[in-house]
C-alpha positions as CSV (number, residue, x, y, z in Angstrom):
1,X,-33.1,25.8,106.8
2,X,-32.8,26.8,103.2
3,X,-36.1,27.3,101.3
4,X,-36.5,26.0,97.8
5,X,-35.9,28.6,95.1
6,X,-39.1,30.2,94.0
7,X,-39.8,32.2,90.9
8,X,-42.0,35.3,90.9
9,X,-43.0,38.1,88.6
10,X,-40.8,41.2,89.0
11,X,-42.4,44.4,90.2
12,X,-41.4,48.0,90.0
13,X,-39.6,47.6,93.3
14,X,-37.4,45.0,91.7
15,X,-35.9,47.4,89.1
16,X,-32.6,47.7,90.9
17,X,-32.4,43.9,91.3
18,X,-33.2,43.4,87.6
19,X,-30.5,45.8,86.6
20,X,-28.0,44.2,89.0
21,X,-28.7,40.7,87.6
22,X,-28.3,42.0,84.0
23,X,-24.9,43.5,85.1
24,X,-24.0,40.2,86.7
25,X,-24.8,38.4,83.4
26,X,-22.7,41.0,81.5
27,X,-19.8,40.4,83.9
28,X,-20.1,36.7,83.6
29,X,-20.0,36.8,79.8
30,X,-17.2,39.5,79.7
31,X,-19.4,42.2,78.2
32,X,-19.8,44.6,81.2
33,X,-18.7,47.5,79.0
34,X,-21.7,47.1,76.8
35,X,-24.2,47.8,79.6
36,X,-25.3,51.4,79.5
37,X,-28.8,50.9,81.0
38,X,-29.8,52.3,84.4
39,X,-32.2,51.3,87.1
40,X,-34.4,54.1,85.9
41,X,-34.5,52.5,82.5
42,X,-35.8,49.3,84.0
43,X,-38.4,51.2,86.1
44,X,-39.6,53.1,83.1
45,X,-39.6,50.5,80.4
46,X,-40.7,47.6,82.6
47,X,-43.4,49.2,84.6
48,X,-44.7,52.4,82.9
49,X,-47.1,52.1,80.0
50,X,-46.5,50.9,77.4
51,X,-44.6,48.1,79.2
52,X,-41.7,46.9,77.0
53,X,-40.7,43.8,78.9
54,X,-41.7,41.4,81.7
55,X,-39.3,40.0,84.3
56,X,-39.1,36.9,86.4
57,X,-36.9,36.8,89.5
58,X,-35.8,33.5,91.2
59,X,-35.1,33.8,94.9
60,X,-33.6,31.6,97.5
61,X,-34.1,32.7,101.1
62,X,-35.2,36.1,99.8
63,X,-31.9,36.6,97.8
64,X,-32.1,36.9,94.0
65,X,-30.4,34.0,92.3
66,X,-31.9,34.2,88.8
67,X,-33.6,36.3,86.2
68,X,-35.5,36.0,83.0
69,X,-36.4,39.2,81.0
70,X,-38.7,38.7,78.1
71,X,-41.1,40.4,75.8
72,X,-43.7,39.5,73.2
73,X,-43.4,39.7,69.5
74,X,-45.6,39.0,66.5
75,X,-44.7,36.6,63.7
76,X,-46.2,37.9,60.5
77,X,-45.6,34.5,58.8
78,X,-47.2,32.5,61.6
79,X,-49.8,35.1,62.4
80,X,-49.1,34.3,66.0
81,X,-47.6,35.9,69.1
82,X,-44.2,34.7,70.3
83,X,-42.0,35.2,73.3
84,X,-38.5,36.5,73.1
85,X,-36.1,36.0,75.9
86,X,-33.8,39.0,76.1
87,X,-31.8,38.0,79.1
88,X,-31.6,34.9,81.3
89,X,-29.2,34.6,84.2
90,X,-28.6,32.0,86.9
91,X,-26.2,32.7,89.8
92,X,-23.1,30.5,90.0
93,X,-24.5,28.9,93.1
94,X,-27.6,27.7,91.2
95,X,-26.1,26.4,88.0
96,X,-26.8,22.8,87.3
97,X,-29.8,22.8,89.6
98,X,-32.4,23.1,86.8
99,X,-33.2,26.7,87.7
100,X,-32.5,27.9,84.1
101,X,-34.9,25.3,82.7
102,X,-37.5,26.4,85.3
103,X,-37.1,30.1,84.3
104,X,-37.6,29.2,80.6
105,X,-40.6,27.0,81.4
106,X,-42.3,29.7,83.4
107,X,-41.6,32.2,80.6
108,X,-43.2,29.8,78.1
109,X,-46.2,29.2,80.4
110,X,-46.8,33.0,80.7
111,X,-46.5,33.3,76.9
112,X,-49.0,30.5,76.3
113,X,-51.4,32.3,78.6
114,X,-51.2,35.3,76.2
115,X,-51.6,33.1,73.2
116,X,-48.0,32.7,72.2
117,X,-46.9,29.6,70.3
118,X,-43.1,30.0,70.0
119,X,-40.0,31.1,71.8
120,X,-37.0,32.8,70.4
121,X,-33.7,34.2,71.8
122,X,-30.2,34.9,70.7
123,X,-26.9,33.7,72.3
124,X,-23.4,35.1,72.0
125,X,-21.3,32.9,69.7
126,X,-18.7,32.3,72.4
127,X,-21.2,31.4,75.2
128,X,-20.8,27.6,74.6
129,X,-22.4,26.8,78.0
130,X,-25.6,28.6,76.9
131,X,-25.6,26.8,73.6
132,X,-25.4,23.4,75.3
133,X,-28.1,24.4,77.8
134,X,-30.6,25.5,75.1
135,X,-30.0,22.4,73.0
136,X,-30.4,20.3,76.2
137,X,-33.8,21.7,76.8
138,X,-35.0,21.1,73.3
139,X,-34.2,24.3,71.4
140,X,-32.2,24.5,68.2
141,X,-30.0,27.0,66.4
142,X,-31.5,28.4,63.3
143,X,-29.3,28.2,60.2
144,X,-31.7,30.0,57.9
145,X,-31.3,33.6,59.3
146,X,-28.9,36.0,60.9
147,X,-29.5,38.9,63.2
148,X,-28.7,42.4,61.9
149,X,-28.6,45.5,64.0
150,X,-28.4,49.3,63.6
151,X,-27.5,51.5,66.6
152,X,-25.8,54.8,67.2
153,X,-24.9,56.7,64.0
154,X,-26.3,53.9,61.8
155,X,-29.7,54.1,63.6
156,X,-29.8,57.9,63.3
157,X,-28.9,57.7,59.6
158,X,-31.7,55.3,59.0
159,X,-34.2,57.6,60.6
160,X,-33.1,60.3,58.2
161,X,-33.5,58.3,55.0
162,X,-36.0,59.6,52.4
163,X,-36.7,62.8,54.3
């Protein structure tokens, strides 16, 4: 008999599972080549102080079928803590069951326990399924800002400015 899918907080012992689910997400979205993280990165940044992220794992019959990785941020304009979802993944077998909504809701509940009052995330432009999902659960796309990034050589160059 199949048990209901339950969601629990990830532990250090789940580092390999977290990494595997992130790789599955990258495979699903066609971005596997962008993943350079290791299981050790998840162990260190998720469970050694200072902890950089929290994770939720959804399981069915002991098998991982979903993931939500998130961290807290501070909005200087609001003066409030927020929650940022870095990655959310639901296995193909669970899509359309409401598991994604449950993962987001549990993330928001945990954020509220810490005093957060908003949720943010970013979505690949071409991931139309994710866009529809987030709009369906009441989120909206912001038109008033864009995300900028610096990594690699650009990141190193910025570190050297005005030295």
